[in-house]
N, C-alpha and C positions, 0 to 999 in steps of 0.2 A: 504494500500500500504506500502511496506517495502523497505528500502534502502539496505537490505541484512544484517542488524544488528540483533543480537539476539532478539527474541520476547518472551513475556510471554505466557506460556502454560496454560492449564486449572487449573493447581495447583499453578499458579503464578510464577513458576520458569522460568528463562530465558533459552532459548534453541536456537540452530541454526535454522533459519526459516524453512529449509527443513524438520525438524523433526516434524513439526506440521501439515503437509499436510495429514497425514493418521494415524490412531491409531497404526498400526504396526510399524510405523516409531519411535514413542516415545520410545517404549521399546528398539528397535534396537539402536537408538541414545544414550539412557541413559545407557544401560547395555553392549553394544557390540562394536559399532563403535569407533575406535580410541584406544581400549584397546589392550594391547600386546597379540598376538596369537603366540604360539609356537607349534611345533610338525609337522612332515611331513604330516600326514593325515589331520590335521586341516588346514594347509596351502594349501594343495592340494584342499580341499573343497573350500576355499576362492578363489583360483586361477581359479578353474572351474566355480564357480558362477559368478565371475567378467567377465570371457570370455562369458558366456551365456548372461550376461547383456548387452554386447556390442550391441548398437543400440536400446536398450529397456530401460524402466525406472526401477530403482532398486526395486520399490514396486512390480513389476511383478515377479521378482526373489524371493523377500522376502516372498511373499504370496505362492509361489510354493516350497519353500525350503524343507518342509516336503516331498513333492513328489520327489524332487531331491534326498534327502537323502535315501528314500526308493528305488528309481530306481537305484541309483549308490552305493548300499551296504554301505551306511554311509560314502562314499568317502574314504574307506580304500583302499590305493593304491594297495596292493597285491591282493585284491579281484577284483577290477576294471580291473587290468592288466590281470586277468584270464578270463574276459568276452569273450564270443564266438560270432560267427556271429549271432546265435540265440538271444543272449542278445542285439546285435546291432539292430536287427529287432524289438525286444520288445521295446527298447528305442524309436525307430522311430515312434512307435504306441502309446506311453504312453502319455495320455492327462494331466498327472500330472506334466510334465516338458515342456521345450521349445523344440519342435521337429525340431531342426535345424540340418540337416545332417552333415554339416561341423563342427559344434561345438561338436556334439556327437562324431564324428570321432576323433577330436582333443583331447577330453577328454580321449578316449580309448587309443590313441597313447601316450599321455602324461603319462598315468598311466603305460603303458608297459615300457616306458623309465625310469620313476622314480623308478619302481620296481627294476631296476638294480643299482640304486644309493645306497651308504652306508647309514645306518640309521643316521638321523640327517643332511644329506648332503643338502637337500632342505632347511631346516630351516636355516642352516649356510649360504647358498648362499643368500637367501632372506634377512636375517638380516644383512649381511655384507654390504648392501646398505642403511642401515638406516642413515640418515643425523644426524649431531650433532645438538641436539635441541637448543643449545645455539646460533647457527648461523641462526636460523629461527625466523623471527618476528612473534608474535602472530597475527593471522588474526583478523581484527576487523569487516569486512563485508565479504559476500560471494565473492565479487569482489577481495578480497585479497587472495583467495584460488586458486592456480594454477591447471590446468588440467594435466600438465606434469612438471617434474623438471629434472635437470641434473641427479639426482640419479635414477629417474624412467626410464629415457632413458638408463642409464647404466645397470639397473636391467633387462630391456627388452632385451638389447643386450646380456647380460650374459645368460639369459634363452634361447634365440633363438640359441645362439652359442652351447648350450648343447642339442639342438634339440627340445625344447618345442615349441608348437604352440599356436596361439591366445594369445600372450603375448606382445602386443604392448606397447609403453610408457604410453598411457592413461590408459590401463588396469593395467599396473604395478603400476601406481600411485594410482589408486583406491584400489588396493590390499594393498599398503603401508598405505593408510588412514584406511582401514577397519581393518587391523591387527596391528595397533598401532606403525608402524615404524615412522609415523609422527602423530602429534596431531593437526588436523585442526578444532577442536572445536573452535568457535569464542571466543574472549575475553568477559568475563562475562557469558559465557555459563555454566550452572550447571554441565555439564559433563566434562568440561575441567580439565585435571589432573594438580595437583600442581607440580611445578618443583621439580625434584629429588634433 
């Protein structure tokens, strides 16, 4: 039983407890989660995957990420924006992804919208909502990690105002965590970044 504090993994290193529940999580936790992600296509991928995750466990998405990347042309915004009705039909029948009609439609609509933005505009908008790390206490247990924050609420509103779909405050915060806008690795976790 854990109180949500870091736990020792098989290699003896302390990690956030969620990272030890499946082998795929260890690599994701150590090498990806909480690390800064930049680039419109890379951020589009994370935004889409966080939307598909809504209502599901992240491990479901993580295990299907290769299928998502294949189905959605590597999440290249321009390519997904050019998808046709035949592509939509293909996606709805693809067992390698989550075949949720509303989420697929939102992904396609978001790509078409973002294809009209200037290069770097998505990156700039998302990163403009990164909170000052000095104003954030280092979480000691999972109970110290919020599900939403004022910044994620503001990011959600900004994205929705620009027409994007499936970008609620909880999804926006998960995106912020995944893309390194915040570092929610627990105190003592091997993957926690040193202060700049």
